[in-house]
N, C-alpha and C positions, 0 to 999 in steps of 0.2 A: 855137927854141920847144919842139919836143917834149922836148930834153933837160931844158930847165929845168922842165917840167910833170912830169917823170918824178923830178927833183931833191925838187919840192914833196911830190909823194905820198910819197916816201920819208922826207923830214923829219916830215910828219905821221904816218905809220906808227910812227916811232921815238918821237914823243911819245906817241902812244897806249899803246904797249909800255912806255914807262916810267910811265905813270900807272898801267896795271894792276899792273905789280910793285910799286909803291910802296904802291896799296890792297891787295894780297895779302900784302905784308911787314906792313902796318899790322893786318890781319884777325889773321894769325900772332902778332903781337906782344900783340894783346888777348886772343887765346885762352891765349897762354903767362902771361899775367899772371894770368888766373881761375885757371888749372890750379894755379899757384904759389901763390896765396892759400888756395885750397882744401887743397894739402898741407899749406901752414902752419897752417893753422886747421881741421883735420880735424875734431877734437874739437866745435868750435863748430859746423859744417855739419851733423855728425851730431845734434846736440841739436836745432838750429832743426828738422831733418827729423823728429826723433822727436815735437818738440813740436806741430809742424803734424799729424801724425799721430792724436797723441792728442786734440786739440783736435776734431779732425774727427770722431773716434769718439765723443767727449762730447757733441758735436751731433747726431748721427744718433741715439744713445741717448736723448737729450732729445726729440728730434723724435718718435720712434715708441713713445715710453715702454717701451723694451725691459727696463729692469731696474727700473722702477716697483712697488713692493709697494703694492697697492690694499687698503684698508682697509675701504672700502664700496662698495656696488654703484653709488652717485652719482658715484664717481672714476673709474669706467671709461669712456674717451672714447665718445662716440657712435658713431664710425666702427669701433670694435671690434664694437659689437653688429650695425651694419649689414653688416659682413663677416662675420660669425659666427665671430670669431678665438677661438683655444682657449687656454684659460689652465691651468696646473698649480695644484694645490691639495691639501692635506689634510683630511680630515674629520675634526672633532674630536667631533660628536655627531649624533646623528638625533634630529628632535623630531618633534611631529605637523604642524609649519609646513613642515619642509623638512629640509635637511642645514645643519648649520653649517660652513663651510670656511673654511680659513684660506689666502690666496693666496700662492702661492710663486712668486716672479719668476726669471726667468733671472740666474743670478750672473757676475758678471764679476769678477775680482782686480782689486784697486785702484779700479776704476771705481766699482763697487756701493756701497763703502761712502761715497765720495765724493759720489755723486748720491743717497743716500737721503734722503727727505724725513722719514722717522719715526724718527729717532734716538733710542733711549732711551723709546719710547712704546709702551705695553703691545699685542699684539697683537690686533687687532680682526676678529671672524668674521663673513663674508658669508653672507646665506641664500641657498640655492640650492634651486630647486623642479626635479624632474624634468619636463622640457617634455613634454606630452602625455601625462601618465601620471597615473591617480587611484589610489593605492595602497589596498591593503585591511591591515587590522591584520597578517595574516601577512606580507604584503610588507613592512612595518615592521620586523618581528622578522628578516626575512632580511637586509634591509639592516645590521641592527644586528650580525649576526652576519658579514657579509661585507666590510663597509667599515672596516678598521682603520685607526687614525690613522697608523701606520708607514708605510701603502701610499699612493702618489701617485695622484692622479685628474687625467683632464683634463675640462675644463668647456668644451664648445662652447656660446658666447653664442648663444642664440636671440632672447631679448627680456629686457626690463626692465621690473619694475612697482614703481614705490616704491623699496623697498629690498630687492625681491626680483629675484633673477636665475634668468630659466628657461634651464635648459641639457639640452644631450644629456651625460651624465657618462659618462666611459669609465674602465676601468680594466684594468690588465695582469694576466694570471692567472699565478699563481705557478710560477716556473719556465721561464717562455715570454718572448717577446719580442711575443706577440701580445696585443692587448687587444679587449675587448669592450664594448658600449655597455649599460651598467645598465638604461637606460630598455626596451630590446628584451628584454634577458633576464627582467627583472620580467614583462612581456606573456607571453613564451615559457611561463613556469613558472605563468603562469595567476593571479599574484600582485598584478594590477593591471588596471586596464581603461584603453582608450583615453578621453583627454578633448582638449578645444579647447585648442589653443596660446594661450595669453593673449599680447595685444598683436601679433599677428601677423595680417596680413589675410586672410579665409578664401578669397579667390580668387586668392592670392599663388603665386608658383612656390614658395615656401619650403614654404607651409603644403600644399600639395599634395605635395611631396617628403617631409614629415615625416610626413603621414596615411598614404599609401601604407607607408611603411617600417616603421612602428609597428603598422600595421592588419595588415600581413601577419604580425608578430609574434604578434598576438593571436588571428588565425585559427588559427594552429599549436597554441595551447594550447587552442583551443575543440576543434579536430578529435581531438586527444589525448585530450581530457578531464581536463585539468589543473588544479589548483587550484580556483578559483571554478568552473570548467567541469567539475569531476568529476561525473560520473554515478553514482549509487546501483546496487550489483549487482541482480541479478533478484532475490536471495534478500532482500535489504534491502528492495527495492520490495514484495514479497510479503509481507513481514513488517510494515511499515507499512500495508499496505492490510488486513491481517488485524487489525492492533490497532486503525485506525481504524474497523472495521465496526460498525454499529449494532447488530446481532444480538449479536457477539461482546462489546460493551460491555454487553449487556442482560443476558447470561449471565454475567458476571463480576460485577455487582451481586448477582444473585441467589444466587450462590456465597458472596459475602460475608457475606449477610444469615443464610444457613442456617449459616455457619461461627459466628455471632455468638449464634444461638439454640442 
């Protein structure tokens, strides 16, 4: 009996080993067939991979509007405003209402022409207002001198009111990689006053950050007496006081009367 049991166990082990060998051989054959197919049709496999990659990029680009050219403020997704996304643009003109800006999307070769929604359509300009800033006439002149159409500006979206975008506008300094915020620069030069940010809740975190940032720039101009905060010199104040004095005005009238007679 013991010998019979050992023989049975040996036969079962042999069968298991044979089955495992057959499975391994089958797996190797399948791998070999796939490898052979890939070698014989390498161009097809590469084209399929490339096609899937391009399709993925197109889907992602469309979903995040990476290369979309916005022709109006209403075309910008609400999530862009909520997340304060920055867009590129070129300033075409400065008006009393604000900046006329052309949106310049990110350009991707091949994909950009394919996904463009406005082929053959004339460029439309978006109206941009400097968020939290009330310009003076001198400030508007400064903008006309410093914002040239050839230079790129960045528009950090703060809020939207009808067809107007309220943004923090930044521009790179010539010959430098650094950029500066035009909203702050106007306040630092005393060419503007701080103003409430439209369509931003007064008690929101965003409003407090903007107010703190812009107010700091305005205080610098006030301390240094720049622009609208400029104070007359002692001589100018004394001259105005003498000129406006009642006795001096009376003496002038008497002298004029004597000269006529």
